[in-house]
C-alpha positions, 0 to 999 in steps of 0.5 A, a space after each residue: 485538477 491535478 492530484 498533488 495540488 489537491 492532496 497538498 490541501 488535505 495534508 495542511 489540514 488536521 490529518 497532516 500530522 501522523 502521531 505514531 511510529 513512522 510508516 516509511 523510511 526517509 528516502 523511500 519515495 524520491 531522492 528529493 527530500 520534499 517530494 519524499 516527505 510529501 508522499 510519505 505524509 500522504 500515504 501515512 494519512 491514509 494508513 492512519 485513517 484505515 487504522 493500519 500498523 507500521 510495517 516498518 516498525 514490525 521489521 524490528 521483530 525478526 520472526 515477522 513476515 507481512 505484505 501490504 498493498 495500498 491502493 490510492 486512486 484519485 477519485 475512488 475509495 482507498 483500499 488496503 490489503 494486508 497479508 500477515 504470515 502466522 507462525 504456522 506459515 498460514 496467511 491471515 488476510 485483512 482487507 479495508 476500504 474507506 469512504 474517501 478518495 485516494 487523492 482527497 481525504 481518506 474518510 472513514 472505514 466502511 469495510 474491514 474484513 479479516 480471514 485466514 487463507 489456505 496454506 495453498 493460497 499462502 504458498 502461491 502468493 509467497 511464490 509470486 513474491 519470489 518470482 516478482 523479485 520483489 525484494 530487489 525491485 527499486 522502491 520508486 521510478 521517476 515518471 513524467 506523468 506522476 502527479 496527474 490523476 491516476 493511482 498509486 500502487 504501494 506494496 510493502 514487505 517485511 521479512 527476516 528483519 528487513 523492510 522494503 517498499 515499492 511505489 508505482 504510479 498507475 502501472 498497467 503491467 509488471 510485478 507491482 500491478 500483478 501483486 496488487 491485483 492478486 492481493 485485492 482481487 484474487 485473495 481479498 476478492 474485492 468487487 472492483 468494476 473494470 473501469 475502476 481498476 487503474 
């Protein structure tokens, strides 16, 4: 069964309305307003269930710098890894997992861990963001297979009052996959079986 049909059922349920500051700007995920709204509501439902802040709202503070990987796999637990850069330029990493599934209901938080990184780890990740040209990447790419079972890889960033989001469907390579893998597996050290890494 296709994920979009399943998620549509979820969004019609009690999780459909997100009553807080918006997580994403209009037009972030598609030129088509219906598709854009659908994705924004779907992703926001999971972020709200994982008790995540709006990075879009955070961008109003010029001193803020944060990066977040949202990983929604159709049949596996939703994952969020957020890296907040503190005033001392050391990163504070937060990793959360819920017991739902990315293509269904988000479920409840079952893992929530925060810890500081070393300055070296922080600088290495920020250098990777630069090498990836994250701030210049297009927010979305039209994919013929998008909407089938797979996963959404969403990377958000806030820096110097700017907000940027990049959304890809099941990337097998490229900067979005590399940044997501670094955050989830490298820095957060989440134990994901190889077959579940999609």
